[in-house]
C-alpha positions in Angstrom: 0.1 0.0 0.0 1.5 3.3 -1.1 1.2 6.1 1.4 0.5 9.6 0.3 3.2 11.5 2.3 1.9 15.0 1.1 -1.6 14.5 2.3 -2.5 16.6 5.2 -3.2 14.1 7.9 0.0 11.8 7.0 2.1 14.9 7.4 0.6 16.0 10.6 0.9 12.2 12.0 4.7 12.3 11.0 5.3 15.6 12.7 3.5 14.7 15.8 5.5 11.3 16.0 8.7 13.4 15.7 7.7 15.8 18.5 6.6 12.9 20.8 10.0 11.1 20.3 12.0 14.3 20.8 9.8 15.0 24.0 10.5 11.5 25.2 14.3 11.9 24.5 14.3 15.4 26.3 12.5 13.8 29.4 15.0 11.1 29.9 17.9 13.4 29.5 16.4 16.0 32.0 15.5 13.5 34.5 19.1 11.8 34.5 21.1 14.9 33.8 23.9 13.9 36.0 24.4 10.4 34.5 24.0 11.9 31.0 26.6 14.5 31.8 29.0 11.9 33.3 28.6 9.8 30.0 29.1 12.9 27.8 32.4 13.6 29.9 33.4 10.0 29.4 32.8 10.2 25.5 34.8 13.5 25.4 37.6 12.1 27.3 37.8 9.2 25.0 37.6 11.4 22.0 39.9 14.0 23.5 43.1 13.1 21.3 40.9 13.2 18.2 39.5 16.7 19.3 43.1 18.0 19.9 44.2 16.4 16.6 41.4 18.1 14.6 42.1 21.4 16.2 45.8 21.2 15.5 45.1 19.9 11.8 42.8 22.9 11.2 45.3 25.5 12.7 48.1 24.0 10.8 46.2 23.6 7.5 46.6 27.5 7.1 50.5 27.1 7.1 50.2 24.0 4.8 48.1 25.9 2.3 50.7 28.8 2.5 53.6 26.4 1.6 51.6 24.5 -1.1 49.7 27.2 -2.8 51.3 30.7 -2.1 54.9 29.8 -1.7 55.7 26.8 -3.8 52.5 26.6 -6.0 54.1 28.6 -8.9 57.6 26.8 -8.6 58.1 24.5 -11.7 60.0 21.9 -9.9 57.1 21.6 -7.4 54.3 21.5 -9.9 56.0 18.3 -11.7 55.9 16.4 -8.3 53.3 13.9 -7.6 50.4 15.0 -5.2 51.7 12.7 -2.4 55.2 14.2 -2.8 53.8 17.8 -2.7 52.0 16.9 0.5 55.0 15.4 2.1 57.1 18.4 1.5 54.3 20.7 2.8 53.9 18.7 5.8 57.5 18.7 6.6 57.8 22.5 6.2 54.5 23.0 8.1 55.6 20.9 11.2 59.2 22.3 11.1 57.6 25.8 11.3 55.3 24.9 14.2 58.1 23.2 16.1 60.3 26.1 15.4 57.6 28.7 16.8 57.0 26.4 19.9 60.7 26.2 20.4 61.3 29.9 20.4 58.3 30.5 22.7 59.4 27.9 25.3 63.1 28.8 25.1 62.9 32.6 25.1 59.5 33.7 26.3 58.3 31.2 28.9 61.4 31.5 31.3 61.2 35.3 31.2 57.4 35.0 31.7 57.9 32.8 34.7 60.6 35.1 36.1 58.2 38.1 35.8 55.3 36.1 37.6 57.6 35.0 40.5 59.0 38.6 40.7 55.7 40.1 40.8 54.5 37.7 43.6 57.6 38.4 45.7 57.2 42.2 45.2 53.5 42.4 45.8 53.9 42.7 49.8 56.4 45.6 49.2 54.0 47.2 46.8 51.1 46.8 49.1 53.1 48.2 52.0 54.1 51.3 50.0 50.6 51.8 48.8 49.2 51.5 52.3 51.7 54.2 53.8 50.8 56.7 51.0 47.1 56.0 51.6 47.4 56.7 55.2 49.4 59.8 54.6 46.7 61.1 52.1 43.9 60.3 54.5 45.9 62.2 57.3 46.1 65.2 55.2 42.4 65.3 54.3 39.5 66.7 56.3 36.9 64.0 55.7 34.5 63.1 58.5 35.3 60.0 60.6 32.4 58.1 59.0 33.8 58.7 55.4 37.4 58.0 56.4 36.4 54.6 58.2 34.4 53.7 55.0 37.3 54.6 52.7 39.7 52.5 55.0 37.4 49.5 55.0 37.2 49.5 51.3 41.0 50.0 51.1 41.5 47.0 53.4 39.2 44.9 51.2 41.0 45.8 48.1 44.4 45.1 49.7 43.2 41.7 50.9 41.9 41.0 47.4 45.2 41.9 45.8 47.2 39.6 48.6 44.7 36.7 47.9 45.3 37.1 44.1 49.1 37.3 44.5 48.9 33.9 46.6 46.7 32.1 44.1 49.0 33.0 41.1 51.6 30.3 41.8 48.9 27.5 42.5 47.1 28.4 39.3 50.4 28.3 37.3 51.3 25.0 38.9 47.9 23.5 38.1 48.1 24.7 34.5 51.5 23.1 34.3 50.2 20.0 35.8 47.3 19.8 33.5 49.5 20.2 30.5 51.9 17.5 31.8 49.1 15.2 32.3 47.8 15.7 28.8 51.1 15.3 27.0 50.2 11.8 25.8 46.9 13.2 24.5 48.8 16.0 22.9 51.2 13.5 21.3 48.3 11.4 20.0 46.7 14.6 18.8 49.9 15.6 16.8 49.9 12.1 15.1 46.2 12.3 14.3 46.6 15.8 12.9 49.4 14.4 10.5 47.1 11.7 9.1 44.3 14.1 8.9 46.3 16.6 6.8 48.0 13.8 4.7 44.5 12.6 3.5 42.4 15.7 3.9 41.0 15.6 0.6 39.9 12.1 0.9 38.0 12.8 4.1 36.2 15.8 2.5 35.4 13.3 -0.4 34.0 10.8 1.9 31.9 13.5 3.7 30.5 14.8 0.5 29.7 11.2 -0.7 27.9 10.3 2.6 25.9 13.8 2.4 24.9 13.0 -1.2 23.7 9.6 -0.3 21.5 10.6 2.8 19.9 13.9 1.4 18.5 15.1 -1.8 20.6 17.2 -4.2 18.9 20.5 -3.1 19.6 19.8 0.6 23.2 18.4 -0.1 24.2 21.5 -2.0 22.8 23.5 0.9 25.0 21.6 3.3 27.9 22.1 1.1 27.4 25.9 0.8 27.0 26.2 4.6 30.0 24.0 5.4 32.1 26.1 2.9 30.9 29.4 4.4 31.5 28.1 8.0 35.0 27.1 7.0 35.8 30.4 5.4 34.3 32.5 8.2 36.1 30.5 10.9 39.4 30.4 8.9 39.4 34.1 8.2 38.5 35.0 11.7 40.9 32.5 13.6 43.9 33.1 11.4 43.3 36.8 11.2 42.8 37.2 14.9 46.0 35.1 15.6 48.1 37.2 13.4 46.7 40.3 14.5 47.2 39.5 18.2 50.7 38.4 17.6 51.4 41.9 16.0 49.9 43.7 18.7 51.7 41.7 21.2 55.1 42.4 19.6 54.1 46.1 19.1 53.3 46.2 22.7 56.4 44.9 23.8 58.4 47.3 21.7 56.3 50.4 22.8 56.4 49.4 26.5 60.1 48.8 26.4 60.7 52.4 24.9 58.7 53.8 27.8 60.5 51.5 30.3 57.3 49.9 31.8 57.8 47.2 34.5 57.2 43.6 33.7 57.1 44.5 29.9 57.0 40.9 28.7 54.2 39.8 31.2 51.9 42.7 30.3 52.8 42.4 26.5 51.7 38.7 26.7 48.6 39.5 28.5 47.7 42.3 25.9 48.4 40.0 22.9 46.6 36.9 24.2 43.5 38.8 25.3 43.5 40.7 22.0 42.2 37.4 20.5 38.9 38.1 22.1 36.8 40.6 20.1 35.5 43.7 21.7 36.3 43.0 25.3 39.8 41.6 24.6 41.6 45.0 25.1 39.8 45.7 28.4 40.3 42.3 29.8 44.1 42.6 29.2 44.4 46.3 30.1 42.9 46.1 33.6 45.1 43.4 35.3 48.1 45.0 33.5 47.2 48.4 34.8 46.8 47.1 38.3 50.2 45.4 38.2 51.9 48.6 37.0 49.9 50.7 39.4 51.7 49.1 42.4 55.2 49.9 40.9 54.4 53.5 39.7 51.0 55.3 39.5 52.4 57.8 36.9 53.6 54.7 34.5 50.2 53.2 35.1 48.4 56.3 33.6 51.0 56.3 30.7 50.3 52.5 30.1 46.5 53.3 29.8 47.3 56.1 27.2 49.7 53.8 25.5 47.1 50.9 25.2 44.4 53.3 24.0 46.8 54.4 21.1 47.8 50.9 20.4 44.2 49.8 20.3 43.2 52.6 18.0 46.1 51.5 15.6 44.8 48.0 15.7 41.2 48.8 15.3 41.6 51.4 12.3 44.7 50.1 10.6 46.0 46.7 11.5 42.8 45.0 12.2 41.0 45.9 8.9 44.0 45.1 6.8 44.2 41.5 8.2 40.5 40.7 9.0 38.7 42.9 6.5 35.0 42.4 6.8 35.4 38.6 7.8 32.6 39.0 10.4 30.0 41.1 8.6 27.8 41.9 11.8 27.4 45.1 13.9 29.2 45.9 17.1 25.9 45.1 18.9 25.7 41.5 17.7 29.5 41.1 18.4 28.8 42.1 21.9 25.6 39.9 22.4 27.5 36.8 20.8 30.5 37.3 23.3 28.2 37.6 26.3 25.9 34.6 25.4 28.8 32.3 24.2 31.1 33.2 27.0 28.2 32.4 29.6 28.1 28.8 28.3 31.6 28.0 27.1 33.8 30.6 29.1 36.9 31.8 27.3 36.4 29.4 24.4 33.1 30.6 23.8 34.3 34.4 23.9 36.7 33.5 21.1 34.5 31.4 18.8 31.0 33.1 19.8 31.5 35.7 17.1 32.1 33.6 13.8 29.4 31.1 15.0 26.9 33.9 15.4 28.0 35.4 12.3 27.1 32.2 10.4 23.8 31.9 12.1 23.0 35.6 11.5 23.8 35.1 7.7 21.6 32.0 7.4 18.8 33.7 9.0 19.2 36.8 6.9 19.2 34.8 3.7 16.0 33.1 4.8 14.2 36.3 5.6 15.3 37.9 2.4 14.2 34.9 0.3 10.8 35.1 2.0 10.4 38.8 1.3 11.4 38.2 -2.3 8.7 35.6 -2.6 6.3 38.3 -1.4 7.6 40.8 -3.7 8.7 43.0 -0.8 12.0 45.1 -0.5 14.9 43.3 1.2 16.8 46.4 2.5 16.4 47.2 6.1 16.4 50.9 5.3 13.1 50.4 3.4 11.5 49.4 6.6 12.6 52.5 8.8 9.9 54.9 9.4 
């Protein structure tokens, strides 16, 4: 018996069945959320090396494409080689580059960074004592009422206790970070090995994915999936690679400028500014606040100069360096950038603050296309300005 799936009641029945099944699944997940979360954690733990491998392969693919396409693509001797030989040369150059960058970072930056952190922790009590004496002298010279004086002193004591607790927690945090990295060495090694296999045969993996998609879906849906996948890859690729390059430039520029003005803990605050710059919108503020507090203990005058320098550097980044590197890779307004960072950061923390913007940009573009398609079907204008009154 042939079922007419286009009939009204059959369609309603199918949708009802899907809703009921989804509701049952949601109920079981919600009623056993603890057990479900534990199983998810176990699954993620098993797949952890593959997650690391995919992340490494995705990032190193930009370097691989640079060598295979941009640097060696026009060379006659390279074009005459077999594809496997081209890939071997590209992979060797890619991993040598990655190893070289890692070696330079570990050999030159990490030791100085650790010295700066240890020096800061050791000097905090002296800075706090000096700040307390200056504060007491200032309070003795003012004619404030005892109530206001007591209130200000209580707030100052809370601030000092916060700084002291923060200084005491730096070493355990650094130690735990090193411990986590050390315990994940085996997974990282497996991830590197997996990334090699992914990059060696990436075209074959893409072909298999396309083959499965074409088999499961109609031609129209499959083409839509391919288009969205390509758009996602382009958006993430441009954003992540651009942000990493932009943040590296800002870190180096900050180091040079802060060195010229003889700022304390130059390398530490330059790394903080460079790393937090990866986060859109909030990055400069997140990096500037702890750096300002660090410098403030050493010299209030230099702390003020630091704020001016950070403002100038961020203006250069926002108006010159950023647009040159990133271009219009996001395509959403500042409001939606702020919205995506806050929402994604709430659910995924620091990772969400980094990837939230490109994820939302993709969702935004899909919704925008669907809305404009519906408007065109109704012979209505698609420009937002046409709906302003």
